[in-house]
C-alpha positions in Angstrom: 0.0 0.0 0.0 1.5 3.4 -1.0 1.9 6.3 1.4 1.1 9.9 0.5 4.2 12.1 0.0 5.6 14.9 -2.1 5.3 14.7 -5.9 7.9 13.0 -8.1 10.9 15.3 -8.8 12.4 15.9 -12.2 15.5 13.8 -11.3 13.3 11.0 -10.1 11.2 11.2 -13.3 14.4 10.7 -15.4 15.3 7.5 -13.5 11.7 6.3 -13.7 11.8 6.7 -17.5 15.0 4.8 -17.6 13.5 1.9 -15.6 10.5 1.9 -18.1 12.9 1.7 -21.1 14.7 -1.2 -19.4 11.3 -3.1 -19.5 10.6 -2.0 -23.0 13.9 -3.0 -24.7 13.6 -6.8 -24.6 9.9 -6.5 -25.4 10.3 -4.8 -28.7 10.6 -8.0 -30.8 7.1 -9.1 -29.5 5.3 -5.8 -30.0 2.4 -6.0 -32.6 -0.2 -3.5 -33.8 -1.0 -0.9 -31.1 1.1 -2.6 -28.4 3.7 0.2 -28.2 1.0 2.9 -28.0 -0.9 1.1 -25.3 2.4 0.5 -23.3 3.3 4.2 -23.4 -0.3 5.1 -22.4 -0.2 2.7 -19.5 3.1 4.1 -18.3 1.8 7.7 -18.5 -1.4 6.8 -16.7 0.5 5.0 -13.9 3.0 7.8 -13.5 0.1 10.4 -13.3 -1.9 8.2 -10.9 0.9 7.4 -8.5 2.8 10.7 -8.7 2.1 11.7 -5.1 2.7 8.2 -3.7 5.8 6.6 -2.3 6.7 3.2 -0.9 7.7 2.7 2.7 11.3 2.8 1.6 10.8 6.4 0.4 11.2 5.8 -3.3 8.4 6.8 -5.8 5.7 4.1 -5.8 5.7 3.9 -9.6 9.0 1.9 -9.4 6.9 -1.0 -8.0 4.5 -1.5 -11.0 7.4 -1.0 -13.4 9.5 -3.7 -11.7 6.4 -6.0 -11.6 6.1 -5.5 -15.3 9.8 -6.4 -15.8 9.4 -9.6 -13.7 6.3 -10.6 -15.8 8.3 -10.5 -19.0 11.9 -11.4 -18.1 11.3 -14.0 -15.3 7.9 -15.4 -16.1 7.9 -15.0 -19.8 4.6 -13.1 -20.3 3.9 -10.8 -23.3 2.9 -7.2 -24.0 -0.7 -7.4 -22.7 0.4 -8.8 -19.4 3.1 -6.1 -19.1 0.5 -3.3 -19.7 -1.7 -4.8 -17.0 1.2 -5.1 -14.6 2.0 -1.4 -15.0 -1.7 -0.6 -14.3 -2.2 -3.3 -11.6 -2.5 -0.8 -8.7 -4.1 2.1 -10.6 -7.7 1.3 -9.8 -7.0 0.3 -6.2 -4.7 3.2 -5.2 -5.5 6.2 -7.5 -8.4 8.2 -8.7 -8.6 6.3 -12.0 -11.5 3.9 -12.3 -12.0 0.6 -14.0 -14.2 2.5 -16.6 -11.1 4.7 -17.4 -9.1 1.5 -18.0 -11.6 0.1 -20.4 -12.1 3.4 -22.2 -8.4 4.1 -22.7 -7.4 0.5 -23.5 -9.8 -2.4 -24.1 -12.2 -4.8 -22.3 -9.5 -7.6 -22.0 -7.1 -5.3 -20.2 -10.0 -4.0 -18.1 -10.9 -7.6 -17.1 -7.4 -8.4 -16.1 -6.9 -5.2 -14.1 -10.2 -5.8 -12.3 -9.0 -9.3 -11.3 -5.9 -7.7 -9.9 -7.8 -5.2 -7.8 -8.3 -6.2 -4.2 -11.8 -7.0 -3.0 -13.7 -3.9 -1.9 -16.1 -3.7 1.1 -14.1 -5.8 3.6 -13.9 -2.9 6.0 -16.5 -0.5 7.2 -16.1 3.3 7.6 -14.4 2.9 11.0 -11.8 0.6 9.3 -13.1 -2.4 11.4 -13.4 -5.8 9.8 -16.8 -6.7 8.4 -17.6 -9.6 10.8 -20.0 -11.1 8.2 -16.8 -12.1 6.4 -15.1 -15.0 8.2 -11.8 -14.0 6.7 -11.1 -10.9 4.5 -7.8 -12.4 3.4 -9.5 -15.6 2.2 -12.2 -13.5 0.4 -9.5 -11.6 -1.4 -7.5 -14.7 -2.4 -10.8 -16.3 -3.6 -11.4 -13.4 -5.9 -7.8 -13.6 -7.3 -8.0 -17.4 -7.8 -11.4 -17.1 -9.5 -9.7 -15.4 -12.4 -7.8 -18.6 -13.3 -10.6 -19.9 -15.4 -10.9 -16.9 -17.7 -7.3 -15.6 -17.8 -4.4 -17.2 -16.0 -2.4 -14.0 -16.6 -4.2 -12.4 -13.7 -2.7 -14.9 -11.2 0.7 -14.8 -12.9 0.9 -11.0 -12.6 -0.3 -11.2 -9.0 2.6 -13.6 -8.4 5.1 -11.2 -9.9 3.6 -8.5 -7.7 4.0 -10.7 -4.6 7.6 -11.6 -5.6 8.6 -7.9 -5.8 6.9 -7.1 -2.5 8.9 -9.9 -0.9 12.1 -8.7 -2.4 11.6 -5.3 -0.9 9.9 -6.4 2.3 12.6 -5.2 4.7 11.1 -1.7 4.8 7.8 -3.2 6.1 7.0 -3.5 9.9 7.6 -7.0 11.2 3.9 -7.8 11.7 3.1 -6.9 8.1 6.1 -9.1 7.0 4.6 -12.0 8.9 1.2 -11.6 7.3 2.6 -11.4 3.8 4.9 -14.4 4.5 2.0 -16.5 5.8 -0.3 -15.7 2.8 2.6 -16.5 0.5 3.3 -19.9 2.1 -0.4 -20.7 2.4 -1.4 -20.2 -1.2 1.1 -18.4 -3.5 4.0 -20.8 -3.1 1.9 -24.0 -3.7 0.2 -22.2 -6.7 3.6 -21.3 -8.1 4.6 -25.0 -7.9 1.3 -26.0 -9.6 1.9 -23.6 -12.4 5.5 -24.8 -12.9 7.1 -21.6 -11.6 9.9 -23.4 -9.8 12.3 -20.4 -9.5 9.5 -18.1 -8.2 8.4 -20.8 -5.7 11.9 -21.2 -4.5 12.4 -17.5 -3.9 9.0 -17.3 -2.2 9.9 -20.0 0.2 13.4 -18.7 0.9 12.3 -15.2 1.7 9.4 -16.5 3.9 11.8 -18.7 5.8 14.0 -15.7 6.3 11.1 -13.7 7.7 9.8 -16.4 10.1 13.1 -17.9 11.2 15.9 -15.4 10.5 18.4 -17.1 12.8 18.3 -20.5 11.0 18.2 -18.8 7.6 21.4 -16.9 8.3 23.1 -19.9 9.8 22.3 -22.1 6.7 23.1 -19.3 4.2 26.6 -19.0 5.9 27.2 -22.7 5.7 26.2 -22.8 2.0 28.5 -19.8 1.3 31.4 -21.4 3.2 31.2 -24.6 1.0 30.7 -22.9 -2.3 34.4 -23.0 -3.6 34.6 -26.7 -2.5 31.3 -27.4 -4.3 32.5 -25.7 -7.5 35.7 -27.7 -7.6 33.7 -30.9 -7.0 31.4 -30.2 -10.0 34.4 -29.7 -12.2 35.9 -33.0 -11.2 32.5 -34.7 -11.7 32.0 -33.4 -15.2 35.6 -33.8 -16.4 35.4 -37.6 -17.3 32.0 -37.1 -18.9 32.9 -34.3 -21.4 34.6 -36.5 -24.0 31.8 -39.0 -24.2 29.1 -36.3 -24.2 30.8 -34.5 -27.1 30.9 -37.8 -29.0 27.1 -37.7 -29.0 27.3 -34.7 -31.3 24.8 -32.8 -29.1 25.2 -29.2 -27.9 25.1 -29.2 -24.1 25.9 -27.1 -21.0 26.4 -28.1 -17.4 25.2 -26.2 -14.4 25.7 -26.9 -10.7 23.1 -25.4 -8.4 22.9 -25.7 -4.6 19.5 -26.5 -3.1 17.5 -23.6 -1.8 17.9 -22.7 1.9 14.3 -23.5 2.6 14.5 -26.9 1.0 17.6 -27.7 3.0 15.8 -26.7 6.2 12.8 -28.8 5.3 15.1 -31.8 4.8 16.8 -31.2 8.1 13.4 -31.1 9.7 11.8 -34.1 7.9 14.9 -36.4 7.9 16.0 -35.2 11.3 19.7 -34.9 10.2 22.2 -32.0 10.6 23.4 -29.9 7.7 26.6 -31.8 7.4 24.8 -35.1 6.8 22.7 -33.9 3.8 24.3 -35.5 0.8 22.3 -33.8 -1.9 23.1 -30.1 -1.1 23.4 -29.4 -4.8 22.3 -30.9 -8.1 24.2 -31.1 -11.4 22.0 -30.1 -14.4 22.9 -31.1 -17.9 20.9 -29.2 -20.5 21.0 -30.3 -24.1 19.8 -28.5 -27.3 18.1 -30.9 -29.8 14.9 -30.8 -32.0 11.7 -31.6 -30.2 11.3 -35.0 -32.0 14.7 -36.2 -30.6 14.3 -35.0 -27.1 13.4 -38.2 -25.3 16.0 -40.4 -27.0 18.7 -37.7 -26.5 18.0 -37.5 -22.8 18.4 -41.2 -22.4 21.6 -41.2 -24.4 23.1 -38.7 -21.9 21.8 -40.8 -19.1 23.6 -43.8 -20.6 26.9 -41.9 -20.8 26.6 -40.8 -17.1 25.8 -44.3 -15.9 28.7 -45.7 -17.9 31.1 -43.5 -16.0 29.4 -43.5 -12.5 27.4 -46.1 -10.6 23.7 -45.2 -10.5 21.3 -45.8 -7.6 18.4 -47.5 -9.4 15.6 -46.6 -6.9 16.5 -42.9 -7.3 15.7 -42.8 -11.0 12.8 -40.5 -11.8 11.5 -40.4 -15.4 9.5 -37.2 -16.0 10.5 -37.2 -19.7 8.3 -40.2 -20.6 5.6 -39.2 -18.2 5.8 -35.4 -17.4 4.4 -34.1 -14.1 0.9 -32.8 -14.3 2.2 -29.2 -14.1 4.2 -29.7 -17.3 7.6 -30.4 -15.7 9.8 -32.6 -17.8 13.2 -33.9 -16.7 15.2 -37.1 -16.2 16.5 -37.3 -12.6 19.0 -39.8 -11.3 21.4 -40.1 -8.4 24.8 -41.5 -8.9 27.9 -42.2 -6.7 30.4 -39.6 -7.8 34.0 -38.8 -7.0 35.0 -39.4 -3.4 32.0 -41.7 -3.0 29.5 -38.8 -2.7 25.9 -39.0 -3.9 25.2 -36.6 -6.7 21.7 -35.8 -8.1 21.9 -35.3 -11.9 19.1 -33.7 -13.9 19.0 -34.2 -17.6 16.7 -32.0 -19.7 16.5 -30.1 -23.0 16.5 -26.3 -23.5 12.7 -26.4 -24.0 12.2 -28.5 -20.9 14.4 -26.1 -18.9 12.5 -23.0 -20.1 9.2 -24.7 -18.9 10.8 -25.7 -15.6 12.0 -22.1 -15.1 9.0 -20.2 -16.3 6.2 -22.7 -16.0 2.8 -22.0 -17.5 3.8 -19.0 -19.6 6.7 -21.0 -21.3 4.4 -24.0 -21.8 1.9 -21.8 -23.5 4.6 -20.7 -25.9 5.0 -24.3 -27.0 1.3 -25.1 -27.3 0.6 -26.7 -30.6 4.2 -28.0 -31.0 4.2 -31.7 -31.9 4.2 -34.1 -28.9 3.7 -31.2 -26.4 0.4 -31.7 -24.5 -1.8 -29.0 -22.9 -1.1 -30.3 -19.4 -3.1 -27.5 -17.7 -6.5 -28.3 -19.4 -7.6 -31.0 -16.9 -6.4 -29.0 -13.9 -8.2 -25.9 -15.0 -11.3 -28.0 -15.4 -11.0 -29.2 -11.8 -10.5 -25.6 -10.7 -13.7 -24.6 -12.5 -15.6 -27.3 -10.7 -14.3 -25.9 -7.3 -15.1 -22.3 -8.3 -18.6 -23.2 -9.4 -19.5 -25.0 -6.2 -21.4 -23.3 -3.4 -19.2 -22.7 -0.4 -20.3 -21.6 3.1 -17.2 -19.3 3.3 -14.0 -18.5 1.5 -11.9 -20.5 4.0 -13.7 -23.7 3.1 -13.1 -22.8 -0.6 -9.3 -22.2 0.0 -9.0 -25.6 1.8 -10.4 -27.4 -1.2 -8.5 -25.3 -3.7 -5.2 -26.0 -1.9 -5.7 -29.7 -2.3 -5.4 -29.1 -6.1 -1.9 -27.5 -5.5 -0.2 -30.7 -4.6 3.5 -31.1 -5.0 3.7 -34.8 -5.5 1.4 -37.1 -7.4 0.6 -40.7 -8.0 -0.1 -42.4 -11.4 -2.9 -45.0 -11.3 -4.8 -46.8 -14.1 -8.4 -47.6 -15.0 -9.4 -51.2 -15.9 -9.0 -50.1 -19.6 -5.4 -49.0 -19.0 -6.0 -45.2 -19.0 -3.6 -43.4 -16.7 -5.0 -40.9 -14.1 -2.9 -38.5 -12.1 -4.0 -37.8 -8.5 -2.3 -36.0 -5.6 0.0 -38.1 -3.3 -2.2 -39.4 -0.5 -5.3 -39.7 -2.6 -7.6 -42.6 -1.8 -9.6 -45.2 -3.7 -12.8 -43.0 -3.1 -10.9 -40.0 -4.5 -10.3 -42.0 -7.7 -14.1 -42.8 -8.0 -14.9 -39.1 -7.9 -12.0 -38.2 -10.2 -13.5 -40.5 -12.9 -17.0 -39.0 -12.5 -19.2 -37.5 -9.8 -21.9 -40.1 -10.2 -19.5 -42.9 -9.9 -18.2 -41.4 -6.7 -21.8 -40.9 -5.3 -22.8 -44.5 -6.1 -19.6 -46.3 -5.2 -20.2 -49.4 -3.0 -17.0 -51.4 -3.5 -13.5 -50.6 -4.9 -10.9 -53.1 -6.1 -7.2 -52.2 -6.4 -5.2 -54.7 -8.5 -8.2 -57.1 -8.4 -8.3 -57.1 -4.6 -11.1 -55.5 -2.6 -9.9 -52.6 -0.5 -11.5 -50.1 1.9 -12.7 -46.8 0.3 -10.0 -45.0 2.3 -7.2 -47.1 0.8 -4.2 -44.8 -0.1 -3.3 -45.2 -3.8 0.2 -46.0 -4.9 2.0 -45.6 -8.2 0.9 -48.3 -10.7 -2.3 -49.3 -9.0 -5.1 -50.4 -11.3 -8.5 -49.4 -9.8 -12.0 -50.5 -10.6 -15.2 -49.2 -8.9 -18.5 -51.0 -8.3 -21.6 -48.8 -8.0 -25.3 -49.2 -6.9 -28.1 -46.8 -7.7 -29.3 -46.7 -4.1 -25.9 -45.7 -2.6 -25.3 -42.2 -1.4 -22.5 -40.3 0.5 -22.5 -40.0 4.3 -20.6 -37.8 6.6 -17.9 -40.4 7.2 -16.9 -40.1 3.6 -15.3 -36.7 4.2 -12.7 -38.5 6.3 -11.9 -40.9 3.4 -11.0 -38.4 0.7 -8.2 -35.9 0.2 -9.0 -34.1 -3.0 -11.0 -30.8 -3.2 -13.3 -32.2 -5.9 -14.3 -35.2 -3.8 -14.8 -33.2 -0.6 -16.8 -30.6 -2.5 -19.1 -33.2 -4.1 -19.7 -35.0 -0.9 -20.5 -31.8 1.0 -22.9 -30.8 -1.8 -24.7 -34.2 -1.6 -24.9 -34.0 2.2 -26.2 -30.4 2.1 -29.0 -31.5 -0.3 -29.8 -34.4 2.0 -29.8 -32.1 5.1 -31.9 -29.6 3.2 -34.5 -32.2 2.4 -34.6 -33.5 6.0 -34.6 -29.9 7.3 -37.9 -29.1 5.5 -39.6 -31.2 8.1 -37.9 -29.3 10.9 -38.9 -26.0 9.2 -42.5 -27.1 9.1 -42.5 -28.1 12.8 -40.9 -24.7 13.8 -43.4 -22.7 11.7 -46.3 -24.6 13.3 -44.9 -24.0 16.8 -44.3 -20.3 16.3 -47.8 -19.9 14.8 -49.3 -21.5 17.9 -47.3 -19.1 20.0 -48.6 -16.2 17.9 -45.0 -15.3 17.0 -43.9 -14.2 13.5 -41.7 -16.8 11.7 -39.4 -14.4 9.7 -38.9 -12.0 12.6 -37.7 -14.7 15.0 -36.0 -17.4 13.0 -32.6 -15.7 12.7 -32.6 -14.9 16.4 -33.2 -18.6 17.2 -30.3 -19.5 14.9 -28.0 -17.3 17.0 -29.5 -18.4 20.3 -28.8 -22.1 19.6 -25.3 -21.2 18.3 -25.8 -22.4 14.8 -24.5 -21.1 11.5 -27.5 -20.8 9.3 -31.3 -21.4 9.0 -30.8 -24.8 7.3 -28.7 -25.9 10.3 -31.5 -25.0 12.6 -34.2 -26.8 10.6 -32.0 -29.9 10.4 -31.3 -29.9 14.1 -35.0 -29.7 14.8 -35.9 -32.4 12.4 -33.2 -34.7 13.9 -34.4 -33.8 17.4 -31.0 -32.4 18.3 -33.0 -29.3 19.4 -36.3 -29.8 21.1 -39.1 -27.3 20.3 -39.9 -27.5 24.0 -36.9 -25.2 24.5 -39.2 -22.3 23.2 -40.9 -22.4 26.6 -38.0 -20.2 27.8 -39.3 -17.4 25.6 -42.3 -15.1 25.9 -44.0 -13.3 23.0 -44.1 -9.5 22.8 -45.6 -8.0 19.7 -45.0 -11.2 17.7 -41.3 -11.3 18.8 -39.7 -13.8 21.1 -37.9 -12.7 24.2 -36.2 -14.7 26.9 -38.1 -14.9 30.1 -36.0 -13.1 32.8 -36.3 -15.8 35.5 -34.0 -15.6 38.5 -32.1 -18.7 37.1 -31.6 -17.0 33.8 -30.5 -13.8 35.5 -27.9 -15.7 37.6 -26.7 -17.5 34.5 -26.4 -14.3 32.6 -24.4 -12.6 35.4 -22.1 -15.6 35.5 -21.5 -15.5 31.7 -20.8 -11.7 31.8 -17.8 -12.2 34.2 -14.5 -11.9 32.3 -12.6 -15.2 32.1 -9.5 -15.5 34.2 -6.6 -16.4 32.0 -4.5 -19.5 32.6 -1.4 -17.4 32.2 -2.5 -15.0 35.0 -3.3 -18.0 37.3 0.1 -19.6 36.8 2.0 -16.3 36.7 3.8 -17.1 33.5 5.5 -13.8 33.7 5.2 -10.3 35.2 2.9 -7.8 33.6 5.8 -6.3 31.5 7.1 -9.7 30.2 5.2 -9.4 26.8 4.0 -6.3 25.0 1.2 -6.5 22.5 0.8 -3.6 20.0 3.1 -1.6 22.4 0.9 -2.2 25.5 1.5 -4.7 28.3 0.0 -8.1 27.5 -1.5 -8.1 31.0 -4.3 -5.9 29.5 -5.5 -9.0 27.7 -6.5 -12.5 28.8 -3.4 -14.2 27.3 -1.4 -17.3 27.5 1.5 -19.0 25.7 0.4 -21.3 22.9 1.1 -25.0 23.6 1.6 -25.9 20.0 5.0 -24.1 19.7 5.8 -23.2 23.4 7.5 -19.8 22.9 10.3 -18.8 25.2 11.7 -15.3 26.0 13.9 -14.4 23.0 11.8 -16.1 20.3 10.2 -14.0 17.5 6.5 -14.0 18.4 3.1 -12.7 17.5 -0.3 -12.6 19.2 -3.5 -14.3 17.9 -7.0 -13.4 19.2 -8.9 -16.6 19.5 -12.7 -16.7 19.6 -13.1 -18.1 23.1 -9.6 -18.6 24.7 -8.4 -15.0 24.8 -5.0 -14.0 23.3 -2.5 -16.7 22.4 1.2 -15.9 22.0 2.8 -18.0 19.2 6.3 -18.2 17.7 6.5 -16.8 14.2 7.8 -20.2 13.0 4.9 -22.0 14.7 3.6 -24.9 12.6 0.1 -23.3 12.7 1.3 -19.7 12.0 0.9 -19.9 8.3 -2.8 -20.9 8.4 -3.7 -18.5 11.2 -2.1 -15.4 9.7 -3.1 -16.2 6.1 -6.7 -16.7 6.9 -7.2 -14.5 10.0 -4.6 -11.8 9.6 -6.9 -9.2 11.1 -6.8 -11.2 14.4 -3.0 -11.2 14.6 -1.3 -8.7 16.7 2.3 -7.4 17.1 3.9 -9.0 20.1 7.4 -8.7 21.6 9.3 -9.5 24.8 9.8 -6.9 27.4 13.2 -6.3 29.0 12.0 -7.3 32.5 10.8 -10.8 31.6 11.8 -13.3 34.3 9.5 -16.3 33.7 10.1 -20.0 33.4 9.2 -21.6 30.0 8.5 -25.2 29.2 10.2 -26.5 26.0 10.7 -29.8 24.3 13.9 -31.0 22.7 14.4 -34.1 20.6 17.7 -36.1 20.5 19.0 -39.0 18.4 22.2 -41.0 18.7 24.0 -44.2 19.1 23.2 -46.2 22.2 26.6 -47.2 23.4 25.3 -48.8 26.6 27.4 -46.6 28.9 24.6 -44.8 30.7 23.5 -42.3 28.1 20.4 -41.4 30.1 22.6 -40.5 33.1 25.0 -38.4 31.0 22.1 -36.5 29.4 20.4 -35.9 32.8 23.7 -34.7 34.3 24.2 -32.2 31.5 20.7 -30.8 31.9 20.4 -30.9 35.7 23.9 -30.7 37.1 25.8 -28.8 34.5 23.0 -26.4 33.4 20.9 -26.4 36.6 17.6 -26.9 34.6 14.5 -28.7 35.8 13.4 -31.8 33.8 9.6 -32.2 33.5 9.5 -35.3 31.4 12.1 -37.7 29.9 11.2 -40.2 27.3 13.7 -42.4 25.6 13.5 -45.4 23.1 16.3 -47.6 22.0 16.2 -50.0 19.0 19.1 -52.0 17.5 21.8 -49.7 18.8 20.1 -46.4 18.0 18.1 -44.3 20.5 15.7 -41.4 20.2 14.5 -39.2 23.1 12.1 -36.4 23.8 12.7 -34.3 26.9 10.4 -31.6 28.4 12.2 -29.1 30.5 12.1 -25.6 31.9 14.3 -22.7 30.7 14.5 -19.0 31.4 15.1 -17.8 27.8 16.2 -18.7 24.3 19.9 -18.1 25.0 19.8 -20.7 27.8 18.1 -23.1 25.4 20.8 -22.6 22.8 23.5 -23.2 25.4 21.8 -26.4 26.4 21.5 -27.7 22.8 25.2 -26.9 22.3 26.2 -28.9 25.4 24.1 -31.9 24.5 25.6 -32.0 21.0 29.0 -32.3 22.5 28.1 -35.6 24.2 29.7 -38.5 22.4 27.3 -40.6 20.4 24.6 -37.9 20.1 24.0 -37.1 16.4 21.1 -34.6 16.5 19.6 -32.3 19.0 16.7 -30.1 18.0 13.9 -28.1 19.6 10.6 -29.8 18.7 7.0 -28.5 18.7 4.2 -30.1 20.6 
C-alpha cells in the first residue's frame, strides 16, 4: 500500500523513464499493432496516478509496478498485454482512476485483467473495522484472485510477480506486516507457483518467507552454503571432467550447471529427515541441458543418461523419469542419483532447453510451445478441476481455499483404470478420490472398490501403478464419514454438496415443525428465526431446521421465551439472570493464574499483554527471545505464538486481522516449558545418566518429562524441561551436541 508524499521530482522522473525503457527494450521484438502505443499510455497513466505516492522505503511508488512488469516479462515470460496490465495493476485500487477509465483508454480484455488484480472492496466499514460477516477478509481476497484462473491465467501470474517484488523489498515493512505477507505466500502463493510450474518463483518465495519467520536459522544455513561454495564448484568440475569427451561424441550441444538446493528446502530436509546440515548428501544438483529438436528430445536425454551411468554407478531406486511421463504441471526432466567422485551421492538432472524453459517459467513458457508436436496441454484438466471448485457453493472463503489447496499438490501418483487409461492424482489420494475423479456419479454411487483385483477399503491410499475399478449401486449415497476418506478438493466438495442437499430435504420437516410451533405461540416466523439460529449457536437457518428435524433441538426449548408484539424474548427468571451474570464475568486467564510472567514480560501492540486475557500457545511453546506474535482466539483469549509455529501460516493467512504485534519486554523473568528431541548411538554406557547430568547438574535446569526409546543400537529421546530464555536453550543444545554418540539435538514442537 503506497503512502502519501511529495510529488515526483524531475531527477526521479528521469530515473523512472530509464526503468521503463529497461522493461521496453527486450519486449520490442514481441510488439504488434498498437502494443507500443498502449504500453506508453499505460506508463503515462500509472505515473500520473501514483505521482504523489511513495513506498515505505521512500522511493516513488511507480517503481513498483514497473518492476512487476519487468518480472512478468523477463522472469515469467509473459507478453505485452500482461506487461501493460502489470504497469496498471494498482491504478484502480490506489489512485483516482476507475475501471471504466481503463476500459475506455485500453480495451475490455485489459480491463478484465486489471479488475481481477484489484483487491476485493467492502471488507472494512467506515471505521476501518473488519466486516464480521466475512469470516476471513484475506480468504475472500484470495478467492477473488483465484477465481480469475478460469478466464485468464495472466491475472494470477501478474499477481505472483507483484508478490515476488513485494517480498524482495519487504525489509522496509513493519515486522507484523512481514509475517502476514509471508503467511499468505506460504499458504497459497507458493503452492500455486509450484502447480503452475514456476519453480524459480516458488523457491524464492519459500526462501524469503523462511528468512522472515526464522531469520536465525536462515542466516546460519546461508553462511554454511556460502562457506562450502568453492569446494562445491571444484567438485562439480571434477565430476564433469570424465564425462565431457563422451558427451561431445554424441554430437549434441550441451551445457552443465551446478546449483545448490534452496535454503528453505535444505531446512525442510533437516526437519523431515532429522539430520544435521553436514549429513545432507544432496546439497546441490548437477544439471545437464541439451539442445536438440523436439522430436529427438526423449532419445537424446536417455543417451546422456547412458553416458553418465557408464562412468558413474547409478542408484536405481533414485531414477525419476519425467520425460516419458511429465508431471501434471508440465515439468519434464530425467533425474538420477549416482555415486560420484570421493563416494559422494550426486543428483543429476537431464533436460532439453525447451524443458528447462518450462521448468524455469512454467505456464507462460508451456503456452509458448502449445501446438508443437508431442507437447500436450497439461493444464487443461487441472483448470477443469479448478472450474468445478469455483462453481461449487461454499459456506465461506476459507472452506473454498482448503479445497483449492488440495489441487496444488507437489507430489502425485499415477494410477490406471481397468482399460489402462492413466489418471494422475495427488499423493495421499484414496480409492474413493479415484471414483470421484472418474465421474461425480461414480463417486456418489460407489459401493466397493478393487485395487489390483483385490477388494480394498474406500480410504485405501493409492500407490503408483495401482489399477483401480469401482462398483456402484443406484441406491448408494454419500455419508458424513466419507469426508474422512478423501483428500482431493473435488471429492470433498461433491460429498458436501450431496450432504447439504440431503440435510436440506430433512430440514424441510424441521422447518414445518418450527413454523407450526411459532404460529401456535402467535409469533412471526421471519422476525424470529434468525434470532433462534443465533440463540442455539448455529451457523444458518438450514442448520436450525435440520437440528429440529433430527431432534438435536427440542421445540420445548421455546418455553424459555415469551411473545411480545410477535417477537420472542427470553423470560427473565432468577435462574436466567444468575446464569447471565455468570457468563458476563470476564474469564481468568491461565497465564494469570500460573503467573507465567510479570505484567511487562510481553508487549502487544506496544501495550503490556496483562491488559489481555493471554497465554503462551502450547503448539509451539515460545520462550523469551523467540520471535513472536499474538493471535486473538474466539473463546480462549489472546495466544502468544512463535513466528515459525507450525500453525502460524494458516492462522495469519486466513485471519490476519486477528493477529497482533507482540514482543518480549526487558523485564521478563519467567520460566518456560520447552521440548527437545535427541537421536544418537546407544553405546550402553549410561546415556540417560549423561544427558540428565548435562541438563540438571551442568545447566541447573528442571526436567519435567524424559522419554527415551532404543532400538538396534540407536536411541531417540524427547525431553520436556524448563528454561529462562532462548539463550539458555541454545546453550543447552550446544552442550548436548558435545556428548559422544549424540548425532542430532533439535527443539521440537508439541
